[in-house]
C-alpha positions as CSV (number, residue, x, y, z in Angstrom):
1,M,-0.1,0.1,-0.2
2,I,1.3,3.5,-1.0
3,R,0.6,6.4,1.6
4,P,-1.2,9.4,0.1
5,L,1.2,12.1,-1.0
6,L,0.8,15.8,-2.2
7,I,2.1,17.3,-5.0
8,L,1.6,20.7,-6.8
9,V,0.0,21.3,-9.8
10,A,-1.0,24.3,-11.5
11,S,-4.6,24.6,-12.5
12,T,-5.7,26.1,-16.0
13,T,-7.4,29.3,-14.8
14,G,-5.8,32.9,-14.2
15,A,-2.5,34.7,-15.5
16,H,-1.1,33.3,-12.3
17,A,-2.0,29.4,-11.7
18,A,-3.5,28.8,-8.6
19,V,-2.0,25.6,-6.6
20,V,-3.9,22.6,-5.7
21,A,-2.7,19.8,-3.8
22,A,-2.6,16.3,-5.1
23,D,-3.2,13.2,-3.3
24,S,-1.8,9.9,-4.2
25,G,-3.9,7.9,-2.2
26,R,-6.8,9.5,-4.2
27,G,-4.8,8.7,-7.3
28,E,-4.5,5.0,-6.3
29,R,-8.5,5.0,-5.8
30,L,-8.9,6.2,-9.4
31,F,-6.4,4.0,-10.9
32,E,-8.9,1.2,-10.0
33,S,-12.3,3.6,-10.4
34,L,-10.9,4.6,-13.9
35,S,-10.4,0.9,-14.8
36,C,-6.9,1.3,-15.5
37,V,-6.5,-1.6,-13.1
38,Q,-8.1,-3.9,-15.3
39,C,-5.4,-3.8,-17.8
40,H,-2.4,-2.2,-16.0
41,S,-1.0,-3.3,-12.3
42,V,1.4,-1.3,-10.3
43,N,3.9,-3.5,-8.2
44,G,1.7,-6.5,-9.0
45,K,-1.6,-5.2,-7.9
46,G,-3.8,-5.3,-10.8
47,G,-4.3,-6.8,-14.1
48,H,-1.8,-8.5,-16.4
49,V,-3.1,-7.6,-20.0
50,A,-0.7,-4.7,-20.1
51,A,2.5,-3.8,-18.4
52,D,3.3,-3.6,-14.8
53,L,3.6,0.1,-14.4
54,G,5.4,-0.1,-11.3
55,R,8.3,-2.5,-12.4
56,R,9.2,-0.4,-15.8
57,I,13.2,-0.6,-15.6
58,D,13.0,2.7,-17.6
59,R,12.0,5.1,-15.1
60,N,13.1,8.9,-14.5
61,F,10.4,10.1,-16.5
62,T,9.7,13.7,-16.6
63,P,6.0,14.6,-16.2
64,A,6.0,15.5,-19.7
65,A,7.2,12.2,-20.7
66,L,4.8,10.7,-18.7
67,A,2.2,12.8,-20.2
68,S,3.3,11.9,-23.5
69,T,3.2,8.1,-23.1
70,M,-0.3,8.3,-22.1
71,W,-1.3,10.6,-24.9
72,N,0.4,8.1,-27.4
73,H,-1.2,5.2,-25.7
74,A,-5.0,6.9,-25.7
75,P,-6.1,5.2,-29.1
76,T,-5.1,1.9,-28.2
77,M,-6.6,2.2,-24.5
78,W,-9.7,3.3,-25.9
79,T,-10.2,0.2,-28.6
80,A,-9.5,-1.9,-25.5
81,M,-11.9,-0.1,-23.6
82,R,-14.4,-0.5,-26.2
83,D,-13.7,-4.3,-26.5
84,R,-14.1,-5.0,-23.1
85,E,-17.1,-2.6,-22.7
86,I,-15.4,-0.9,-19.8
87,R,-16.9,2.9,-19.2
88,A,-14.3,4.9,-17.3
89,G,-14.9,7.7,-15.1
90,D,-14.1,11.5,-15.3
91,L,-10.7,12.5,-15.0
92,D,-10.8,16.4,-14.3
93,Q,-7.4,18.4,-13.6
94,Q,-7.6,17.6,-9.7
95,A,-7.9,13.6,-10.8
96,A,-5.2,14.1,-13.3
97,A,-3.3,15.8,-10.6
98,D,-3.9,12.8,-8.3
99,L,-2.9,10.3,-10.7
100,F,0.0,11.9,-11.2
101,A,0.8,11.8,-7.4
102,Y,0.1,8.1,-7.7
103,F,3.0,7.7,-10.5
104,Y,5.1,9.7,-8.3
105,S,4.7,7.6,-5.2
106,A,5.6,4.6,-7.4
107,R,8.7,6.3,-8.0
108,F,8.1,6.7,-11.7
109,F,10.2,10.0,-11.8
110,D,13.5,8.5,-10.0
111,K,16.3,7.4,-11.8
112,P,17.0,3.5,-12.1
113,G,19.1,2.6,-8.9
114,D,21.5,-0.4,-8.6
115,A,21.0,-2.4,-5.1
116,G,24.4,-3.9,-5.4
117,R,26.3,-0.7,-5.9
118,G,24.2,0.8,-3.3
119,K,25.3,-1.8,-0.9
120,R,29.0,-1.3,-1.8
121,L,28.4,2.4,-1.3
122,F,27.1,1.7,2.2
123,S,30.5,0.2,3.2
124,E,32.6,2.4,1.1
125,R,31.2,5.8,2.1
126,A,31.5,4.4,5.9
127,C,27.9,4.8,6.5
128,G,27.8,1.2,8.3
129,R,30.2,2.3,10.8
130,C,27.3,4.2,12.7
131,H,24.0,2.7,11.2
132,G,23.5,-0.8,11.7
133,L,20.9,-2.6,9.3
134,T,18.5,-4.2,11.9
135,E,20.1,-3.3,15.4
136,S,21.9,-0.2,16.7
137,I,25.6,-0.2,16.9
138,K,26.0,3.4,18.3
139,P,23.9,4.0,21.1
140,G,21.4,6.4,20.3
141,V,21.7,5.9,16.4
142,N,18.6,4.0,14.9
143,P,19.5,1.1,12.6
144,V,18.1,1.4,8.9
145,S,15.0,-0.5,9.7
146,Q,13.9,2.3,12.0
147,W,14.2,5.0,9.7
148,A,10.8,6.4,9.4
149,A,12.1,8.7,6.5
150,L,13.4,6.0,4.1
151,G,10.4,6.0,1.9
152,D,9.7,9.6,2.0
153,P,12.1,11.6,0.1
154,I,11.5,15.3,1.5
155,A,11.8,13.9,5.0
156,L,15.1,11.9,4.2
157,T,16.2,15.4,2.8
158,E,15.4,17.3,6.3
159,A,16.8,13.9,8.4
160,M,20.0,14.0,6.4
161,W,20.3,17.9,6.4
162,N,19.9,17.8,10.5
163,H,22.2,14.9,10.7
164,A,25.1,16.6,9.2
165,P,26.5,18.5,12.1
166,N,26.6,15.2,14.2
167,M,28.4,13.9,11.2
168,F,31.0,16.6,11.3
169,V,31.9,15.5,14.5
170,E,32.0,11.7,13.9
171,F,34.1,12.2,10.9
172,K,36.5,14.5,12.7
173,L,37.0,12.0,15.5
174,K,37.4,9.0,13.2
175,E,39.7,11.2,10.7
176,I,37.4,10.5,7.9
177,A,36.8,12.6,4.9
178,W,33.2,13.7,4.3
179,P,31.3,11.4,2.0
180,E,30.0,13.4,-1.1
181,L,27.2,11.7,-2.7
182,S,25.8,12.2,-6.5
183,G,22.1,11.8,-7.3
184,Q,22.8,8.4,-8.6
185,D,24.8,7.3,-5.4
186,L,21.9,8.2,-3.2
187,S,19.4,6.4,-5.6
188,D,21.5,3.1,-5.4
189,L,21.8,3.4,-2.0
190,L,17.9,4.1,-1.6
191,V,17.3,1.0,-3.6
192,Y,19.6,-1.3,-1.5
193,L,18.0,0.3,1.5
194,R,14.4,0.2,0.7
195,N,14.7,-3.7,-0.4
196,L,16.5,-5.1,2.7
197,P,13.9,-7.9,4.3
198,S,13.3,-5.4,7.4
199,T,12.3,-2.5,5.3
200,R,10.6,-3.4,1.9
201,E,7.3,-3.7,3.2
202,K,7.6,-0.2,4.3
203,P,5.0,1.9,2.3
204,G,6.4,4.9,0.3
205,A,5.4,8.5,1.5
206,F,5.4,11.7,-0.1
207,K,3.7,14.9,0.6
208,T,4.3,18.7,-0.4
209,S,2.5,21.8,0.9
210,T,1.4,25.0,-0.7
211,G,4.9,26.5,0.4
212,A,3.1,29.5,1.6
213,N,5.9,29.9,4.3
214,G,8.5,28.8,2.4
215,E,10.1,32.5,1.4
216,A,10.1,33.1,5.3
217,L,11.7,29.9,6.0
218,F,14.2,30.8,3.2
219,T,15.0,33.8,5.2
220,S,14.8,32.9,8.8
221,K,17.2,29.7,8.0
222,G,19.9,31.9,6.7
223,C,19.8,30.5,2.8
224,V,19.2,34.2,2.0
225,G,22.7,35.1,3.2
226,C,24.2,33.5,-0.1
227,H,21.6,32.6,-2.4
228,R,19.9,36.2,-2.3
229,S,16.3,35.1,-2.8
230,G,14.3,31.7,-3.5
231,S,13.7,33.1,-7.0
232,S,17.2,32.7,-7.6
233,L,18.1,29.5,-6.6
234,A,14.9,28.0,-7.8
235,P,16.2,28.0,-11.5
236,E,19.2,25.9,-10.3
237,I,17.2,23.1,-9.0
238,K,14.6,23.0,-11.7
239,G,14.1,19.5,-13.2
240,R,15.9,17.8,-10.7
241,T,14.6,15.0,-8.7
242,L,14.4,15.0,-5.1
243,T,17.3,12.5,-4.7
244,Q,19.3,14.7,-6.7
245,I,18.4,17.6,-4.5
246,A,18.9,15.7,-1.1
247,A,22.5,14.9,-2.5
248,A,23.6,18.2,-3.2
249,M,22.3,19.4,0.0
250,W,24.4,16.8,1.8
251,N,27.2,17.7,-0.4
252,H,26.6,21.5,0.4
253,A,26.4,21.4,4.2
254,P,30.1,21.0,5.1
255,K,31.0,24.0,2.7
256,M,28.9,26.7,4.5
257,P,30.4,29.1,6.4
258,A,28.3,28.6,9.4
259,R,26.5,25.7,11.2
260,P,23.8,24.2,9.1
261,A,20.2,25.5,10.5
262,H,18.2,23.0,11.8
263,F,15.0,22.1,10.5
264,D,11.9,21.1,12.7
265,T,9.7,18.6,11.3
266,G,7.7,19.8,8.4
267,E,10.1,22.8,7.4
268,M,12.2,21.4,5.1
269,R,8.7,20.1,3.3
270,E,7.4,23.6,3.3
271,L,10.7,25.2,1.8
272,L,11.3,22.5,-0.9
273,S,7.3,22.9,-1.7
274,Y,8.0,26.7,-2.3
275,L,11.4,26.3,-4.5
276,W,10.9,22.9,-6.2
277,A,7.5,21.0,-6.3
278,R,5.6,23.2,-8.6
279,Q,8.3,24.1,-11.2
280,F,8.9,20.2,-11.2
281,F,5.6,19.3,-12.4
282,E,5.2,22.2,-14.7
283,D,8.0,20.8,-16.4
284,S,10.7,22.8,-18.7
285,G,10.6,23.2,-22.3
286,N,11.7,25.3,-25.1
287,A,8.9,27.4,-26.2
288,E,10.1,28.2,-29.9
289,R,10.5,24.6,-30.6
290,G,7.0,24.0,-29.3
291,K,5.6,26.3,-31.4
292,R,7.0,24.1,-34.4
293,V,5.7,21.1,-32.5
294,F,2.4,23.0,-32.4
295,N,2.6,23.2,-36.2
296,S,3.8,20.1,-37.2
297,K,1.2,17.9,-35.0
298,H,-1.7,19.9,-36.8
299,C,-3.0,21.2,-33.4
300,A,-3.8,24.5,-35.2
301,T,-6.0,22.9,-37.6
302,C,-8.8,22.7,-35.1
303,H,-7.5,25.0,-32.3
304,N,-7.3,27.7,-34.2
305,D,-10.6,27.1,-36.1
306,A,-13.6,28.5,-34.0
307,S,-15.8,26.6,-36.3
308,S,-14.4,23.3,-35.2
309,G,-15.9,23.8,-31.6
310,A,-12.0,23.2,-30.0
311,P,-10.8,25.7,-27.3
312,K,-8.4,28.1,-28.3
313,L,-5.1,27.2,-26.7
314,T,-2.7,30.1,-28.0
315,G,-2.5,33.7,-26.8
316,V,-4.6,32.9,-23.6
317,Q,-3.8,33.2,-20.1
318,R,-3.9,29.6,-18.9
319,S,-1.2,27.2,-17.2
320,F,-0.6,24.1,-18.7
321,T,1.1,21.1,-17.1
322,G,1.5,17.4,-17.7
323,A,-1.4,16.6,-15.6
324,V,-3.3,19.4,-17.3
325,M,-2.6,17.8,-20.5
326,V,-3.7,14.3,-19.8
327,S,-7.0,15.6,-18.1
328,A,-7.7,17.1,-21.7
329,L,-7.0,14.0,-23.5
330,W,-9.3,12.2,-21.4
331,H,-12.2,14.7,-21.8
332,H,-11.7,15.5,-25.4
333,G,-9.4,12.8,-26.9
334,P,-12.1,10.2,-28.2
335,R,-14.0,13.1,-30.2
336,M,-10.9,14.6,-31.4
337,L,-9.6,11.4,-32.7
338,D,-12.8,11.1,-34.7
339,Q,-12.6,14.6,-35.9
340,M,-9.0,13.9,-37.2
341,K,-9.9,10.3,-38.8
342,S,-12.7,12.8,-40.9
343,R,-10.0,15.0,-42.0
344,A,-7.6,12.3,-42.6
345,I,-5.0,13.5,-40.1
346,S,-3.0,10.8,-38.2
347,W,-3.1,10.8,-34.2
348,P,-0.4,13.1,-33.1
349,R,2.5,11.3,-31.2
350,F,4.9,13.0,-28.9
351,D,8.2,12.2,-27.2
352,G,9.1,13.7,-23.9
353,R,10.8,16.7,-25.2
354,E,8.1,17.4,-27.5
355,M,5.6,17.3,-25.2
356,S,7.7,19.5,-22.9
357,D,8.2,22.0,-25.7
358,L,4.5,22.1,-26.4
359,I,3.8,22.7,-22.6
360,A,6.2,25.5,-22.7
361,F,5.0,27.2,-25.9
362,L,1.2,26.9,-24.6
363,N,2.5,28.8,-21.4
364,S,4.2,31.3,-23.1
365,G,1.0,33.2,-24.3
366,N,2.2,33.4,-27.9
367,E,0.0,32.9,-30.9
368,E,0.7,30.4,-33.3
369,K,1.3,31.9,-36.9
């Protein structure tokens, strides 16, 4: 069972998109109620007609890549649903965001990890000198099997950051150099530690907040002393996974001029929600390339023709995300497919970059000409 998680996703109303909370618990239930589960499974739970989505080895999806995969799959899905007389329910923008949250909880956006390499790193980076796997080997230090944050990447980031000052002392006493970690190193370590006999049944958990207090925390925790503002730091972490961010923060801690500020429970979640979550799920792309995608995929044929009944997408003040594109596909896709067939236009297929670029173009507010 995967615990609920919250993700920030932009809505499509207003010049500045509102932030809505998405919940993987609702997303998991939607995966069943929308009948996805009749064909697909996630980590063994569900049907076996199509791939187990939780056991894909080609992870590291971006939100746009996931949207493009669902878009490309749609005509086949609709045919399979008709053959099985499946009538799926509604998928509005909130529900699409919840479904994305569910996929995030299944670690769709993580880079693939190597448990064998993670086991070696646990020893080589001296983690095992203080942290036992199932039993404490040092007073006051919980074994890995008791790490509450192991399945929650933001909580893990907070725990690693808060742990750094104690690590300074221990490493100095033992004359051990600070063990720097790449994002891939941490992915490998987590795959190893999450699949130990004592931890593999622990559910994943991930939550983000609205980030309303993130800017205040950015100042109070002293980040503003070096980074000037959250708006200047945010672009530097745009598109990174939380595992990559956690590794970067770990490497940064010993280089700070003063002792790293302590984060109370939930404060790191608020800060990273403010700096990272929303822009990650908005994804990033190139608007100029997206303009060419909009033209080459024949989007303008209907969306720039008022008589078609399709809504105008360019030159409007809306915000688009991968989740929004999936919701639009769910609502309008079957009718769009019929219209395209009547005009002898092939169903548009996208790779991840094309979808990302298209979203960037639609968010630019520019007109297609």
